[in-house]
Biopython code that builds the backbone (N, CA, C, O; Angstrom):
import numpy as np
from Bio.PDB.StructureBuilder import StructureBuilder

atoms = [
    (1, "MET", "N", (149.869, 183.350, 211.443)),
    (1, "MET", "CA", (149.893, 181.917, 211.700)),
    (1, "MET", "C", (148.504, 181.353, 211.401)),
    (1, "MET", "O", (147.496, 181.926, 211.813)),
    (2, "ASN", "N", (148.454, 180.250, 210.698)),
    (2, "ASN", "CA", (147.207, 179.587, 210.367)),
    (2, "ASN", "C", (146.899, 178.542, 211.436)),
    (2, "ASN", "O", (147.640, 177.571, 211.586)),
    (3, "LYS", "N", (145.819, 178.735, 212.174)),
    (3, "LYS", "CA", (145.502, 177.816, 213.274)),
    (3, "LYS", "C", (145.207, 176.401, 212.786)),
    (3, "LYS", "O", (145.341, 175.442, 213.546)),
    (4, "ASN", "N", (144.807, 176.267, 211.527)),
    (4, "ASN", "CA", (144.451, 174.943, 211.002)),
    (4, "ASN", "C", (145.663, 174.106, 210.618)),
    (4, "ASN", "O", (145.529, 172.909, 210.360)),
    (5, "THR", "N", (146.833, 174.710, 210.577)),
    (5, "THR", "CA", (148.039, 173.963, 210.216)),
    (5, "THR", "C", (149.034, 173.882, 211.368)),
    (5, "THR", "O", (150.198, 173.541, 211.161)),
    (6, "LEU", "N", (148.581, 174.194, 212.580)),
    (6, "LEU", "CA", (149.479, 174.161, 213.734)),
    (6, "LEU", "C", (149.873, 172.726, 214.077)),
    (6, "LEU", "O", (149.054, 171.810, 213.997)),
    (7, "ASP", "N", (151.109, 172.547, 214.450)),
    (7, "ASP", "CA", (151.617, 171.254, 214.890)),
    (7, "ASP", "C", (150.975, 170.917, 216.236)),
    (7, "ASP", "O", (151.050, 171.724, 217.163)),
    (8, "PRO", "N", (150.345, 169.744, 216.368)),
    (8, "PRO", "CA", (149.721, 169.362, 217.640)),
    (8, "PRO", "C", (150.679, 169.427, 218.834)),
    (8, "PRO", "O", (150.261, 169.755, 219.944)),
    (9, "ALA", "N", (151.947, 169.121, 218.614)),
    (9, "ALA", "CA", (152.933, 169.200, 219.707)),
    (9, "ALA", "C", (153.138, 170.649, 220.134)),
    (9, "ALA", "O", (153.301, 170.929, 221.321)),
    (10, "TRP", "N", (153.130, 171.575, 219.172)),
    (10, "TRP", "CA", (153.256, 173.003, 219.483)),
    (10, "TRP", "C", (152.069, 173.452, 220.321)),
    (10, "TRP", "O", (152.233, 174.136, 221.331)),
    (11, "ILE", "N", (150.864, 173.060, 219.893)),
    (11, "ILE", "CA", (149.653, 173.428, 220.627)),
    (11, "ILE", "C", (149.704, 172.871, 222.043)),
    (11, "ILE", "O", (149.441, 173.591, 223.006)),
    (12, "GLU", "N", (150.038, 171.600, 222.172)),
    (12, "GLU", "CA", (150.090, 170.962, 223.493)),
    (12, "GLU", "C", (151.071, 171.673, 224.419)),
    (12, "GLU", "O", (150.761, 171.900, 225.589)),
    (13, "ALA", "N", (152.241, 172.024, 223.915)),
    (13, "ALA", "CA", (153.243, 172.716, 224.736)),
    (13, "ALA", "C", (152.738, 174.088, 225.171)),
    (13, "ALA", "O", (152.922, 174.478, 226.324)),
    (14, "ARG", "N", (152.106, 174.820, 224.265)),
    (14, "ARG", "CA", (151.595, 176.161, 224.612)),
    (14, "ARG", "C", (150.448, 176.069, 225.619)),
    (14, "ARG", "O", (150.360, 176.887, 226.535)),
    (15, "LEU", "N", (149.579, 175.086, 225.453)),
    (15, "LEU", "CA", (148.462, 174.935, 226.385)),
    (15, "LEU", "C", (148.943, 174.503, 227.773)),
    (15, "LEU", "O", (148.375, 174.907, 228.787)),
    (16, "ARG", "N", (149.985, 173.685, 227.806)),
    (16, "ARG", "CA", (150.527, 173.227, 229.088)),
    (16, "ARG", "C", (151.073, 174.409, 229.901)),
    (16, "ARG", "O", (150.979, 174.420, 231.128)),
    (17, "ASP", "N", (151.640, 175.397, 229.209)),
    (17, "ASP", "CA", (152.236, 176.552, 229.878)),
    (17, "ASP", "C", (151.329, 177.785, 229.874)),
    (17, "ASP", "O", (151.737, 178.865, 230.300)),
    (18, "ALA", "N", (150.106, 177.616, 229.395)),
    (18, "ALA", "CA", (149.201, 178.763, 229.225)),
    (18, "ALA", "C", (148.806, 179.381, 230.562)),
    (18, "ALA", "O", (148.677, 178.696, 231.576)),
    (19, "ARG", "N", (148.623, 180.679, 230.528)),
    (19, "ARG", "CA", (148.103, 181.430, 231.680)),
    (19, "ARG", "C", (146.631, 181.706, 231.379)),
    (19, "ARG", "O", (146.304, 182.589, 230.586)),
    (20, "TRP", "N", (145.761, 180.953, 232.013)),
    (20, "TRP", "CA", (144.333, 181.064, 231.770)),
    (20, "TRP", "C", (143.753, 182.207, 232.580)),
    (20, "TRP", "O", (144.057, 182.364, 233.762)),
    (21, "ARG", "N", (142.921, 182.998, 231.939)),
    (21, "ARG", "CA", (142.278, 184.138, 232.596)),
    (21, "ARG", "C", (140.788, 183.861, 232.712)),
    (21, "ARG", "O", (140.164, 183.301, 231.811)),
    (22, "THR", "N", (140.248, 184.265, 233.834)),
    (22, "THR", "CA", (138.830, 184.101, 234.111)),
    (22, "THR", "C", (138.230, 185.479, 234.327)),
    (22, "THR", "O", (138.872, 186.353, 234.909)),
    (23, "SER", "N", (137.023, 185.676, 233.870)),
    (23, "SER", "CA", (136.352, 186.964, 234.024)),
    (23, "SER", "C", (136.316, 187.389, 235.480)),
    (23, "SER", "O", (136.135, 186.566, 236.377)),
    (24, "SER", "N", (136.490, 188.683, 235.702)),
    (24, "SER", "CA", (136.389, 189.208, 237.071)),
    (24, "SER", "C", (134.952, 189.132, 237.573)),
    (24, "SER", "O", (134.708, 189.289, 238.769)),
    (25, "LEU", "N", (134.005, 188.894, 236.682)),
    (25, "LEU", "CA", (132.599, 188.756, 237.073)),
    (25, "LEU", "C", (132.256, 187.330, 237.476)),
    (25, "LEU", "O", (131.137, 187.059, 237.909)),
    (26, "SER", "N", (133.216, 186.417, 237.336)),
    (26, "SER", "CA", (132.993, 185.016, 237.666)),
    (26, "SER", "C", (132.887, 184.817, 239.171)),
    (26, "SER", "O", (133.505, 185.536, 239.957)),
    (27, "SER", "N", (132.092, 183.829, 239.551)),
    (27, "SER", "CA", (131.964, 183.508, 240.974)),
    (27, "SER", "C", (132.910, 182.369, 241.328)),
    (27, "SER", "O", (132.529, 181.199, 241.276)),
    (28, "GLY", "N", (134.108, 182.702, 241.677)),
    (28, "GLY", "CA", (135.075, 181.693, 242.102)),
    (28, "GLY", "C", (135.714, 180.897, 240.977)),
    (28, "GLY", "O", (136.365, 179.884, 241.235)),
    (29, "GLY", "N", (135.544, 181.328, 239.745)),
    (29, "GLY", "CA", (136.202, 180.634, 238.638)),
    (29, "GLY", "C", (135.479, 179.403, 238.145)),
    (29, "GLY", "O", (136.054, 178.625, 237.383)),
    (30, "THR", "N", (134.231, 179.196, 238.553)),
    (30, "THR", "CA", (133.470, 178.051, 238.072)),
    (30, "THR", "C", (132.344, 178.526, 237.164)),
    (30, "THR", "O", (131.905, 179.673, 237.237)),
    (31, "ASN", "N", (131.891, 177.621, 236.313)),
    (31, "ASN", "CA", (130.786, 177.923, 235.400)),
    (31, "ASN", "C", (131.057, 179.143, 234.528)),
    (31, "ASN", "O", (130.208, 180.025, 234.395)),
    (32, "CYS", "N", (132.224, 179.184, 233.948)),
    (32, "CYS", "CA", (132.548, 180.324, 233.109)),
    (32, "CYS", "C", (133.503, 179.911, 231.996)),
    (32, "CYS", "O", (133.972, 178.775, 231.932)),
    (33, "VAL", "N", (133.766, 180.852, 231.146)),
    (33, "VAL", "CA", (134.711, 180.653, 230.055)),
    (33, "VAL", "C", (136.055, 181.220, 230.493)),
    (33, "VAL", "O", (136.126, 182.262, 231.146)),
    (34, "GLN", "N", (137.120, 180.514, 230.121)),
    (34, "GLN", "CA", (138.471, 180.983, 230.401)),
    (34, "GLN", "C", (139.186, 181.187, 229.076)),
    (34, "GLN", "O", (138.922, 180.483, 228.102)),
    (35, "VAL", "N", (140.089, 182.151, 229.048)),
    (35, "VAL", "CA", (140.819, 182.474, 227.832)),
    (35, "VAL", "C", (142.317, 182.494, 228.119)),
    (35, "VAL", "O", (142.754, 182.898, 229.196)),
    (36, "ALA", "N", (143.094, 182.049, 227.129)),
    (36, "ALA", "CA", (144.557, 182.114, 227.209)),
    (36, "ALA", "C", (145.065, 182.650, 225.872)),
    (36, "ALA", "O", (144.660, 182.183, 224.808)),
    (37, "PHE", "N", (145.949, 183.629, 225.943)),
    (37, "PHE", "CA", (146.540, 184.216, 224.749)),
    (37, "PHE", "C", (147.885, 183.541, 224.513)),
    (37, "PHE", "O", (148.820, 183.711, 225.296)),
    (38, "LEU", "N", (147.978, 182.770, 223.424)),
    (38, "LEU", "CA", (149.165, 181.985, 223.117)),
    (38, "LEU", "C", (150.066, 182.730, 222.139)),
    (38, "LEU", "O", (149.680, 183.753, 221.572)),
    (39, "ASP", "N", (151.267, 182.203, 221.952)),
    (39, "ASP", "CA", (152.193, 182.756, 220.962)),
    (39, "ASP", "C", (151.579, 182.687, 219.568)),
    (39, "ASP", "O", (150.667, 181.899, 219.319)),
    (40, "GLY", "N", (152.082, 183.507, 218.676)),
    (40, "GLY", "CA", (151.697, 183.423, 217.282)),
    (40, "GLY", "C", (150.305, 183.929, 216.971)),
    (40, "GLY", "O", (149.763, 183.619, 215.910)),
    (41, "GLY", "N", (149.710, 184.704, 217.871)),
    (41, "GLY", "CA", (148.387, 185.245, 217.595)),
    (41, "GLY", "C", (147.269, 184.237, 217.699)),
    (41, "GLY", "O", (146.261, 184.350, 217.002)),
    (42, "ILE", "N", (147.435, 183.255, 218.560)),
    (42, "ILE", "CA", (146.416, 182.232, 218.772)),
    (42, "ILE", "C", (145.790, 182.446, 220.150)),
    (42, "ILE", "O", (146.486, 182.714, 221.129)),
    (43, "VAL", "N", (144.466, 182.322, 220.205)),
    (43, "VAL", "CA", (143.721, 182.481, 221.450)),
    (43, "VAL", "C", (142.985, 181.171, 221.722)),
    (43, "VAL", "O", (142.330, 180.623, 220.835)),
    (44, "ALA", "N", (143.098, 180.672, 222.953)),
    (44, "ALA", "CA", (142.413, 179.446, 223.356)),
    (44, "ALA", "C", (141.279, 179.798, 224.314)),
    (44, "ALA", "O", (141.438, 180.642, 225.195)),
    (45, "LEU", "N", (140.141, 179.149, 224.134)),
    (45, "LEU", "CA", (138.965, 179.362, 224.969)),
    (45, "LEU", "C", (138.527, 178.009, 225.503)),
    (45, "LEU", "O", (138.440, 177.040, 224.748)),
    (46, "ARG", "N", (138.247, 177.933, 226.819)),
    (46, "ARG", "CA", (137.802, 176.661, 227.390)),
    (46, "ARG", "C", (136.728, 176.901, 228.448)),
    (46, "ARG", "O", (136.526, 178.019, 228.922)),
    (47, "ASP", "N", (136.055, 175.822, 228.796)),
    (47, "ASP", "CA", (135.033, 175.831, 229.837)),
    (47, "ASP", "C", (135.722, 175.516, 231.161)),
    (47, "ASP", "O", (136.430, 174.515, 231.266)),
    (48, "SER", "N", (135.521, 176.359, 232.169)),
    (48, "SER", "CA", (136.185, 176.142, 233.454)),
    (48, "SER", "C", (135.742, 174.851, 234.135)),
    (48, "SER", "O", (136.464, 174.328, 234.984)),
    (49, "LYS", "N", (134.574, 174.330, 233.779)),
    (49, "LYS", "CA", (134.100, 173.072, 234.372)),
    (49, "LYS", "C", (134.817, 171.866, 233.776)),
    (49, "LYS", "O", (134.800, 170.780, 234.355)),
    (50, "ASN", "N", (135.447, 172.057, 232.622)),
    (50, "ASN", "CA", (136.129, 170.965, 231.941)),
    (50, "ASN", "C", (137.492, 171.440, 231.427)),
    (50, "ASN", "O", (137.724, 171.474, 230.218)),
    (51, "PRO", "N", (138.392, 171.806, 232.346)),
    (51, "PRO", "CA", (139.675, 172.373, 231.908)),
    (51, "PRO", "C", (140.577, 171.387, 231.170)),
    (51, "PRO", "O", (141.507, 171.807, 230.481)),
    (52, "GLN", "N", (140.322, 170.089, 231.301)),
    (52, "GLN", "CA", (141.144, 169.097, 230.603)),
    (52, "GLN", "C", (140.637, 168.827, 229.190)),
    (52, "GLN", "O", (141.319, 168.184, 228.392)),
    (53, "GLY", "N", (139.433, 169.322, 228.885)),
    (53, "GLY", "CA", (138.879, 169.128, 227.550)),
    (53, "GLY", "C", (139.598, 169.997, 226.534)),
    (53, "GLY", "O", (140.310, 170.931, 226.900)),
    (54, "PRO", "N", (139.410, 169.689, 225.252)),
    (54, "PRO", "CA", (140.092, 170.480, 224.215)),
    (54, "PRO", "C", (139.507, 171.886, 224.142)),
    (54, "PRO", "O", (138.287, 172.047, 224.108)),
    (55, "PRO", "N", (140.348, 172.888, 224.118)),
    (55, "PRO", "CA", (139.846, 174.264, 223.988)),
    (55, "PRO", "C", (139.514, 174.583, 222.533)),
    (55, "PRO", "O", (139.971, 173.903, 221.613)),
    (56, "HIS", "N", (138.732, 175.603, 222.347)),
    (56, "HIS", "CA", (138.487, 176.147, 221.020)),
    (56, "HIS", "C", (139.635, 177.100, 220.715)),
    (56, "HIS", "O", (140.013, 177.910, 221.561)),
    (57, "LEU", "N", (140.184, 177.008, 219.527)),
    (57, "LEU", "CA", (141.291, 177.871, 219.127)),
    (57, "LEU", "C", (140.808, 178.897, 218.113)),
    (57, "LEU", "O", (140.074, 178.570, 217.180)),
    (58, "PHE", "N", (141.228, 180.139, 218.308)),
    (58, "PHE", "CA", (140.887, 181.244, 217.437)),
    (58, "PHE", "C", (142.163, 181.977, 217.043)),
    (58, "PHE", "O", (143.153, 181.946, 217.773)),
    (59, "THR", "N", (142.139, 182.628, 215.902)),
    (59, "THR", "CA", (143.188, 183.599, 215.606)),
    (59, "THR", "C", (142.812, 184.870, 216.366)),
    (59, "THR", "O", (141.686, 184.992, 216.849)),
    (60, "ASP", "N", (143.738, 185.807, 216.473)),
    (60, "ASP", "CA", (143.417, 187.080, 217.133)),
    (60, "ASP", "C", (142.207, 187.749, 216.472)),
    (60, "ASP", "O", (141.320, 188.252, 217.162)),
    (61, "ALA", "N", (142.172, 187.752, 215.140)),
    (61, "ALA", "CA", (141.070, 188.399, 214.413)),
    (61, "ALA", "C", (139.737, 187.701, 214.691)),
    (61, "ALA", "O", (138.720, 188.365, 214.889)),
    (62, "GLU", "N", (139.738, 186.386, 214.707)),
    (62, "GLU", "CA", (138.509, 185.639, 214.997)),
    (62, "GLU", "C", (138.031, 185.918, 216.421)),
    (62, "GLU", "O", (136.837, 186.103, 216.658)),
    (63, "TYR", "N", (138.970, 185.947, 217.361)),
    (63, "TYR", "CA", (138.614, 186.219, 218.753)),
    (63, "TYR", "C", (138.051, 187.635, 218.899)),
    (63, "TYR", "O", (137.056, 187.836, 219.595)),
    (64, "ASP", "N", (138.678, 188.609, 218.252)),
    (64, "ASP", "CA", (138.177, 189.981, 218.298)),
    (64, "ASP", "C", (136.765, 190.068, 217.731)),
    (64, "ASP", "O", (135.924, 190.780, 218.278)),
    (65, "ALA", "N", (136.494, 189.349, 216.636)),
    (65, "ALA", "CA", (135.157, 189.342, 216.047)),
    (65, "ALA", "C", (134.154, 188.680, 216.994)),
    (65, "ALA", "O", (133.022, 189.149, 217.120)),
    (66, "PHE", "N", (134.554, 187.605, 217.655)),
    (66, "PHE", "CA", (133.696, 186.908, 218.616)),
    (66, "PHE", "C", (133.335, 187.831, 219.784)),
    (66, "PHE", "O", (132.161, 187.973, 220.125)),
    (67, "VAL", "N", (134.327, 188.447, 220.383)),
    (67, "VAL", "CA", (134.091, 189.362, 221.509)),
    (67, "VAL", "C", (133.254, 190.553, 221.051)),
    (67, "VAL", "O", (132.345, 190.981, 221.763)),
    (68, "GLY", "N", (133.550, 191.089, 219.874)),
    (68, "GLY", "CA", (132.768, 192.198, 219.343)),
    (68, "GLY", "C", (131.309, 191.825, 219.161)),
    (68, "GLY", "O", (130.422, 192.625, 219.459)),
    (69, "GLY", "N", (131.049, 190.614, 218.674)),
    (69, "GLY", "CA", (129.676, 190.145, 218.518)),
    (69, "GLY", "C", (128.946, 190.048, 219.847)),
    (69, "GLY", "O", (127.757, 190.353, 219.937)),
    (70, "ILE", "N", (129.667, 189.621, 220.881)),
    (70, "ILE", "CA", (129.070, 189.562, 222.222)),
    (70, "ILE", "C", (128.740, 190.973, 222.696)),
    (70, "ILE", "O", (127.639, 191.233, 223.180)),
    (71, "GLU", "N", (129.701, 191.878, 222.551)),
    (71, "GLU", "CA", (129.501, 193.257, 223.012)),
    (71, "GLU", "C", (128.346, 193.952, 222.289)),
    (71, "GLU", "O", (127.649, 194.776, 222.881)),
    (72, "ARG", "N", (128.144, 193.626, 221.025)),
    (72, "ARG", "CA", (127.069, 194.252, 220.254)),
    (72, "ARG", "C", (125.727, 193.525, 220.407)),
    (72, "ARG", "O", (124.719, 193.953, 219.845)),
    (73, "GLY", "N", (125.720, 192.423, 221.172)),
    (73, "GLY", "CA", (124.480, 191.672, 221.388)),
    (73, "GLY", "C", (124.085, 190.798, 220.217)),
    (73, "GLY", "O", (122.936, 190.366, 220.137)),
    (74, "GLU", "N", (125.006, 190.527, 219.304)),
    (74, "GLU", "CA", (124.705, 189.740, 218.107)),
    (74, "GLU", "C", (124.582, 188.237, 218.385)),
    (74, "GLU", "O", (124.075, 187.497, 217.542)),
    (75, "LEU", "N", (125.032, 187.787, 219.536)),
    (75, "LEU", "CA", (125.037, 186.358, 219.816)),
    (75, "LEU", "C", (123.974, 185.938, 220.824)),
    (75, "LEU", "O", (124.083, 184.876, 221.438)),
    (76, "ARG", "N", (122.977, 186.744, 220.993)),
    (76, "ARG", "CA", (121.872, 186.402, 221.901)),
    (76, "ARG", "C", (120.913, 185.448, 221.206)),
    (76, "ARG", "O", (120.755, 185.472, 219.986)),
    (77, "ARG", "N", (120.278, 184.608, 222.014)),
    (77, "ARG", "CA", (119.250, 183.717, 221.478)),
    (77, "ARG", "C", (118.026, 184.518, 221.106)),
    (77, "ARG", "O", (117.671, 185.499, 221.761)),
    (78, "GLY", "N", (117.386, 184.074, 220.033)),
    (78, "GLY", "CA", (116.110, 184.636, 219.609)),
    (78, "GLY", "C", (116.118, 186.050, 219.471)),
    (78, "GLY", "O", (115.098, 186.642, 219.118)),
]
sb = StructureBuilder()
sb.init_structure("model")
sb.init_model(0)
sb.init_chain("A")
sb.init_seg("    ")
for serial, (resi, resn, name, xyz) in enumerate(atoms, 1):
    if name == "N":
        sb.init_residue(resn, " ", resi, " ")
    sb.init_atom(name, np.array(xyz, "f"), 0.0, 1.0, " ", f" {name:<3s}", serial, name[0])
structure = sb.get_structure()
């Protein structure tokens, strides 16, 4: 599935029913990133402080690369 050609109504319906996950390292679910795995190999990422804001959408492969970069320390500042 190409995330850039998704029907906005499809996205809205999936996000409305999404099961958002928060890191077990989070302190009460605030100030953290939340993730939801949607149908069709789409992953949504949002800020827990702004759950009504638009999430970032990734394909499974993009999300795996993002998480891998974090695990390898590639996304650190400086």
